[in-house]
N, C-alpha and C positions, 0 to 999 in steps of 0.2 A: 212778634217777629219783626224785623226788620227786612224789609223788600228791597233788593238789590233793583236799581233803574236799569231795564234793557238798553239804556243808551251806551253802557260799557259792554257792550257785546262785541266779540270780533266778527268780521264779515266773512271772513275766509273760514275759519273751523268753528265759529260759533260759541267759543268760549266766552265766558262772563266773567268780568273783573270787577272789584269793587270801587276803583276808581280811574279815572281818565287815564292819569299817569304811568298806572300798569298796564293799561291796555296799548298806550303809546310804545312802552317798552316792548309789550309783547309783539305789536305788529311789525317790528324789526326781524324778527325769526321768518316771516314770510318773504319780506323784501329781500333777505341776504344781505342787506347793509351791515358795517363791522365800522362804527365810526372812530373807534378807538384804538390807537396803535402804540406798540410798546417801542419807546427810543432805543432800545439796546437791540432786541432780535426783529422789530419790525413787523412782530406777529399782530394781527388785529383782533378785537374783540365787539361784542355786541352792547355789553353793558360796561360802564365805567368800574363798578366794583369789581368786576371780574380782571380787568387790566390792574387793579391795585392787587389784587391776590396774586396774579401772575408776576408784578413787579419785586415780589417779595422773594422769589427763584433768584433774581439777578442780585438783590441787595443781600441773601442769605439771612432776611430777618423771620425770626420764628418767636413772635411774642407769647404764646401759650405753652405752658408747661405743665407736665403731668407731675402731681405731687408724690407719685409713687416711685417712679423709675426716672424722674427729671429729663424724661425725654421733650423735646421742644416741638412745636407744630406752627404753621404759619395760620392755620384757620382752627377757629375756636369747634366747627362741627367735626374735624379731624381728631381733636382732643377727646371731645366726647364719644367718638366711636373707639377711640384706643382705649379711654378708661374702663370701657366694659370689659377690656381682656383681663383687667386685674379683678373686677367684681364677678367675672364669670357670667355676667347677666346676657341672656339670649332671648328676648321677647318676642321674637317672630318665629312662628314654625309652621312648617310645609305641612298642608293637608294631606298630601299624598303619603310622604315617607315619615312623618312626624320628626326629622330634623330641624333643630333652633338655629337660629341665626341672630347676630348681633344687630343688624340692622335692615331695614325694609328693601333696600337696593341688593342687598345680598340673596335675600330670600326671593326677589322676583327675579333673580339671574338665575338661581338654583330652578326653579319652577321651569324654566325652560327645557331644562334636562328632560323632565317627564313627556313635557309637550313636542319636544323636538323643534320647536320652531326656531329659525334663524333667522329674522327680518333685516339684518344688515349685510349688503354684499359689498365685496371688494369690486371697485369698477377695473382693476388692472389684471387680477388673475380670476375674478369671480367667484371668490371662496366666500362661503357664509359664516356669520358669527351671531351668537347669541344676544351680545349687547352692544352698544355703540362705543363704549371704551376699548372693548377688544379690537374692534376694527380699526380705530384708531392707533392702537400699537400695533398692528399688522400692516397699517399704511406706512409708516416708518420704516419697513424693509425696503419697499418700493423707493421712498423717497431719501433712505439712506441717511435719514434725520435722528440726531442723538442729543436731544436737548439738555439732558441730565450728565452732570461731571461730578467726578469724585474729588474733593476738596483736598486729598493727600495723594494720590498717584495722578490725578488730572485725566483718569480713564473717562472717556464718554459711554453713555446708555441711552437705549431707545424709549426706556420707561422709568418711573420712579421707584417702582418694587424692586427692579433688578438693582437700582444704585443702592437701595436700602439694605439689601442683602449682601452686596459688595461690600459695604462702609463696614459690616460685622467683621471682616477679615482683618481690618487696622485696629477696630477696638476690643475685639476678641470676644464680644457679646455672642451670647449662645442662649435665645431666651428660652429654647423648647427643651424641656427635661423630661427623660423615662421616669414614670413612676414606679418601675420596677428595679432598675440598676442604678438609677439616678444619673446616668450619662446626659451630657447636655450637646443640643445640635444648634447649627445655624438656621436650619429652614424647618418649618413645620413637616414638609414632605418627609426630610430626612428621618424627622422622628416616627413619623408615621411607617416608613419602610422599615427603620430599626425595630419597632416595635413586633414586627412579624415574626422576628427572631423569636420571642417569647410566646407568642402566641402558635406558632408554626404554620401560620395562615400562607398560602400560595394561591392567589387568586388567579395568575395567569399561567395558560396551558397552552403546550405546543399542539396545532393541529395535527402534526405528522406522525410524532412520537408519544404524545400525549403525557411529556415529562412537565412539570408543574414548578413555577418560579414564583419569588416573592415580589418582583417589579419588572414593569415593562420592558426595562431598557436589557435586563439580563437575557428576556424572551427574545428580543429582537438579536441580540449577539447570537445566542444559540440558534435561532432561525438560519443565520449565515453558513452553519454547519451543513444544513440541508440543500440551500441551494448554491453552495461553493463561491459565495459571494465574499471578496476581500477587498472592501473599499480604500482601505488605507495601506499608502504605498511608501516604502522608503525611498529618500529622494536620492541616496548615495549608491546604493545596489540594486534600488528597483524591486526588493523582496515584498510581496503582498502580506497582509495581515489583516483579519475579521474584526479586530478590535482598536481602537485608539491606545489603549493602555499596552497592549502586546508591542503595538510600534514605537511607543514612547521607550519601553524596556530596550526594544532592540536597537534605537538610534544611539543608545548611549556605547554601543561598542566603536561608532564612528566618532563620537563626540568627545568622551571622557578618555582622558590619558591612561593607558594602562603602566602604572608607575612601578609595579612589582616584576623583577626580571628574573626568569630562571639561570642560574650561570652556568648550567650544563649544555642547554640548547638555545639560550638567549630567548626564549619565547617569553612573552609579555602577558599580565594578566590585571584584571581590574582591582580584584581582592586579594590581601595577604592569604587568606584560607584557601583561595584557589592555586594559589603557588604553591602552598604546603601539600596539598591534595596530589599537585601535578608531580613534585618531587619525589613521592613515592614512586612512581613509574621508574626514575633512575635510579633510585636506592633499592627497587625489588621488595620496598617495605609492604606487606599485605596484613591488615590489622584485623579484617573481619572474615571469620570463618563460617562455613555453611555446617550447620549440625548434622545434616544428613550424609553429605558426600565428603565433608572436611575441606572443599576446595576453599582457597583464599581470595579474597577481593581486595583491592586499595581503597574503596569507599563503601561506606553503607548502603548507597542507592543502587550500587552493582550487586550487592549482595540480596538486596530485596527483590530486584528482579529475578535475580538466579531461583533464589528460593520458590518463586511461583512456578518452576519447572517440577518440583517435587510436590508441591500442594495443589498444582493443577489450574491455580487461580488465575483466571482471565478478566480483570476488573474494568477494561476499556470496550466497550463493545460500538459496533458500526450502527448508527440509527436508521439506516437505510437497509441492510439485509441482515440486521442482528447477529453479525458474526463477533465472537469475541478476540480480544488480543492480550496479551501478556504485557505488552510496553504502549506506550502511547505513541511512540514514534512510528510504531508499526500500523496501528491504526490510522494516522495520519496519511502514510503513504498507500494504504489501503483505500481512504475514501478518495484519494486522487484518481483512482481507477474508476470509480463511479462517476465523475464529473468529467473524465477523459484529458485531465490537464497534464500537460509536459511542457514546462515552461522552459527547461534546460535543453539545448541543443549542440552537438558535436560540430564543432568548426572545420572538422576534417571530413567525416562521412554524413553528416547533417542528420544523425540518429536522435530523435527526441528522447527525453528521461523526465520522470516525475521528481525525482529528487536530485539535488545538486551533488550529493554525494556518490550517486549513482554515474552521474558524468564523470566525476574525478576521477573513479576506479576504471570507467571506461577508456578515458584518455590516455592511462598508461600504457594500453596496448599500442597506441600509435607512437606515444613517446619513448618507450620503452623504459620509463623511470621507475626506479625499485626502491621505493623510501625507507623500507622496513628491513632492518638488519637484526639477524642473529647475534647474538651477545656471546656465543660460544664460539662458533666456527665464521664469523663474519660473514656470512652469505646473505645476498640481499634478495628482497621479495618484493613483488608488487602490491599485495594485499596484505593486512595485517592476519586475515584469517590464515594464508597459506604460512605464515611465520609461526603462529599459533600451532598448526597441526605439523609443522617441521620440528619444534622444540620440544614435541613429545618425544621424538627419537633420542634426545639429550637427557632429558627427564624420567622417560619410561614411563610417562603417567597414560594412565588407560581409564577415561572417565566414565566408558560406556559399558555397562553392564548386562549381560544376558539374564532376563528373568527365569529362565529355566533351569539351566547348567551353571548360573553364577561366573562365565566365563567373563573376563573385561576384555574391552576392544579400546584402541586409541581413537578410532573415528566412527561416526555413525553409521556410514555407510557398510563399513565391515559388519558392524551388529547385524545390519538390516539382511545381509548376506548368508550370516551364520544363524540367523532364526529359522530360515528356510530349511534347514537340517531337520529342525524340531516339526515345524507344521508341514513340511513337504512343499509349500509355496506360500508365497507372502502376496497378498492381493492388496495391493496399495493404490490409492486414489490419486493421479496424478495431478488433480486439481489443488486438494488440501492436504495429500499426503497422510490422511488417515488411513491405518492397516485394519484389513478385515481378515477373518479367520475362512472364508469360503468366498468363491467367485460369485456367487447367486448374492450373497450380502453387498458385494462390490458393486454388483451390475444396479442393483435396488437402490443403493446410496447413489450411484452416478445419475440418476433420473433428477436428483435435488441441483446438478450444476448444467444439465441439458437446457435449461432456461436461459441460462448465461451464456450459451455458444452459439450467437447466430451467424457467425463466420465459417462458411464451410468452402473447403478446398474443392476445385473444380476437377481435380485429377483423382484423388482418392477418396473424396467425400468425409475426410476427417474433419471435425468441428471444433471451432475455438471460439474463447470468450472475448478476445480482443481483435480488432484488425492488424495491431504490430504482429501477434502471436502467428496469424495467418501469413502475413509476410515473411516472416522468418522461415515457416514451415515450408513455405513454397519454394525456397531457394534449394530444398533437397532435389525435388523435380527440375528445377531449371540449371542444376551444379554449379550455381552462382556459390563462390567462396570469398566474401570480402574482408574475412576475418583471418590476419596473417600473424603466426607467431614469430615473437621477436628475437626467438633463440634460435630456430631452425628453419623461419620461413615457410613453413608448412602452413596451407590455407585451409579454413573451414568455412561452413555455410551458415554456423550460429556462433552466436558468441558463447553458449553453454558448451558448444563441443570445443571450442578455444580454451574454456576454461580448466575442463577436464584434460585436455590434452596438455595443457601448461604442467599439469601435476607432475609429468614424466621429468620435466627439467628442475623443478623447485624441490624433488624429494631424492634422497641419496638411496643407495640400494644396497643396504647392510646385510639383509638376509639371503643368503646363496644356498641353493639346491645341492645337498650332498651326492646326487645320482648325476644330474647333466651340468651342475654348475652355474646355473641361471640365476640372476640375482634379482631381489624384491627390493621394494622401499618399505613394506610392512610385513609383520610376522604372519598376520591373516591372508595376505596375497600369496606367501609363500607357503601357507596351508592349502589354499585351494590349488594351487599348481601341484603339490607333492600328490595329489587324488590322481594325479595323469600315470605315476608309476606305481601306486597301489592299486589303481584300478578302481578305486572308490567311486560309486556314482550315486550321490545322495539326492541328486534332482531328479525326479521322475515326471516324466510327461502323464496329465491326466488323461489325454487322449488313447494312446496306445500302450501305456505303461513302461515306455522305454526309459532306460536311466541315463544320466550323464555326469561327468565329474564336475561340471561348471554350469552357472548359471547362465553365463553368454552362449554355451553350446545348446543349452535348453531352449534359450529365447530365438536362437536361430533355427532350431529344429520346429518349434511351433509354428513358425510361418508356413509349414507344410500343410498343416491342418487348417489353418486359416486361408490358405489358398491365396495370399497375400503376394502379389509378383507385379510390383510398380515399375520395374526394371525392364525395358524390352531391347532386344538384339536389332539393329538397325539393318542386320543382313538377313536373316532368317524368321523375325518376328518373334522369336521365341521369348517369354517372359520368366523374370527371376525374382526371388524373394529379397535377395541381397544386391548392391551394388559389386560386391567383391565377386558373388558368383558370376554376375554379367561379364567382368573383367576377365574373369578365368575362361569362361565360354566363349569369348570374342578369340581367344588365342587359335580355336578350332579353326576361324575362318583365315586368321593371318598365318595359319600354321607356324606359329611360334612355339616351339618347344624347349624353355630354358631349363627343364628339370631333367638331369641326365642319370642314369643308374652308373654307380661306381662298379660295378661286377661285369654288365653285358654292354656297357655305353648307350643301351637304348634311350631315347629321350621321350619326355612326355610334356603334355600343355599345361597341365595342373598338377600340384605338389602332392595331391592326394592319390592320384594315380601311380606317382612313383612309390609312396609309401606303401600302397598295395601291392605293386608289381615286386618290390622288397623282400615282401614276406616269402615270395616265390624262392629265391637265393637261401633265405634263412630258415625255409620250412616252418615257419612259424604259424601255428593253427590255433589262434587265440578264441575263435568263436566254435563251440562245441555243441553238436545235436543231443538233446535232451533224451530223445529215443534211444539212439545207437552209438552215441559218444563220438562220432566221426568228427575229426576236426577240420577248419575250413580257415584260410587266411583272410577271407573277406566276409563280412556280415550278410551282403547280397547274395553269395554263394550258399551260405547258411538256409536263409530264407527259401531258395530255389530246392534245395535239399530235402527241407520238410514236407513240400508237395509230394514227395515219394511217399512218405509214412500216411499222410492224407489220402492217397491214390488218387489225386486231381491230375488228371491229364488232358490238357487244355488245347495242345499242339497237335494237328493231325497234318499227317504228310498226304499231298493231293495225288502222289505218284501211287503210293503202294497203302494208303489208309492207315499206316502205323500212328499210334498217339503216343505223345510224350508229355511228361510233366513238366520239365525245363523247356525253356525258349533256347538254351545253348545247344541243348542235346538234339533239339529239332533241328537247329541250323546247321550242326554238324551232321547229321543223317541226311539234309539234302544236299550236303557236297558228296555223299557217296553216289548220288544219281548222276554226278558228273566229274570230270578228271581234274577239276581245279583245284590247287595246291598254293592257297595265297601266303601261307606262313612259312618263312625263310629264315634259317638260323643264320645269325650276324658272323659267325666264327667260320663254318664251312660251307656255307651257302645252299647246305640241303633244305628242300623244300617239304613242308608237311600240310594236308589237307585239315586238319584239326590242331586247335591252340594248344590243346591238353599234350598231343604228341611233340609239339614242339618244346613246351616245358620239359617234358621228360628228357626229351634228347638235350637240351641246355645243362642238365645237371651231370651229363658226362663229361662236359668240358671242366667243371669245376674242380 
């Protein structure tokens, strides 16, 4: 065995070399000296051989060629490594995971994955790397050095591998083929990603909703849904997007010429197919028909969305609260509620909106613009939905059907009102509009929304899911009315109230009552009104069993049981359940009596008092006692009368100890103990002690 002389040992790292020449070459690595310089780019090298290898980059010299694919290489070692691709030879194996590699360097680099070792650190950003080659590539990000240039398009690259991948675009070379479908790919990573389609492998999982993905980039894009991150912005209209592809597709709207123009409305389109689809709007052509309700649609996508109403299918789910939606745009609007983003602001009243469409619709209240016109009577409307409702007057279409009696309605709100006749009362959730058969089920359901209502009104304690909803609600208490009707200038506290009111202006009233000649916009409204004449009372109070002809009357009545009295009189502090009741009451303090009897000229502060009074002249007694059949003009008098049959005498005279069942009788009795006669006839000025005596006297003048 040949013994190596100790004279050829490095004094710094104690490494031993067979010759003095090699030791001298090695010593330069410790001194940092680089005596050989490239005349083209002035880069320095430790060894002359390294400089010669480097100069081939500038000359383009590649003397070593692969005999299989004719690819050229600058170094023989690079050719040897490459040839192993064709032979499939991988002589180096990882002792941990048994993965095979073509060269020792790749194995060593791979082993650091298991050990976690990253010995090379960037001096600029302190990022760690497993190998020196990765560090050198990374350093070019800070130095902005791009030494590799494409000979075709002169594009510069930081590393050779990026250049090689790029050059395949020009050559069309796709060296990586799928063994299943024989599809070719430019990059090995693209092939690996593609093969997961065949294997079904999805190794990347979302930590929020546990959804799986085939590649990391898809997971990153998906994760932006949860955090609401949209890093890509359109430079023209400033709209934000979560993915670059979505931004690129959007930018075509601004950059690509819309060469196809509609001859009717002069609107331009990118595609000819889009123009053809649009022209069906003008022609009224609806090629797609719903097999369930026979409704027609202009395009297939609208039909598909509509069919989900019948099937109940809701394929789009919110990954934060798991609520399902029929349409993707509904889901997108809903997600914005979670992240609280409202990028669109009204320039007039500064109100914020989550959708641009909502802002456009809102602006029409300020501008009075009505872009939607009825093709039959040429009436204009501010919203397409209003036009759709109006068109049903001309077509007679009634798309909403009662599941109990099969009666059809032109509007959903009319169907909901009608259903209460069958069920007694509709218990509807105001948050999600789900309908329940009983109040107990509704109360149980409402607990699901309680966690989403952190904003509470300081006046009436009602809770809301958003701060904006609370602000809208608070205008009821402050009596602020910022929303003005463009037709009649009437103001409202909320936008919803204005929209409800606006229906008065946009709808004709072709349905006339045969009794009182009052007109209505829909047949359903006329039917509701007619119950007043027929005295039909299908709406029953669950508390006291009293019945009402309209739902509105029942809702007003229910406030009595709920003891909800948010409106307080500033004069006497008495509280009322509705603003109208407070206004009527206030006439007592102002002594305003605008309602005058046409028979005896007596005036009243409220209309109800006049109506009750008129029954005296007409001798109408619609309220009958079930015990003795005696009739009364007022319901309150009937309730007082019933106490006679019940034998209750709650009022006792302190003068003579006589008891009475009715307060009026008791008060009339008290007047017998004095000579006061407060009731005077307006015709002959005769005075009476009791109101009933005055009423009987008034009949003599008729």
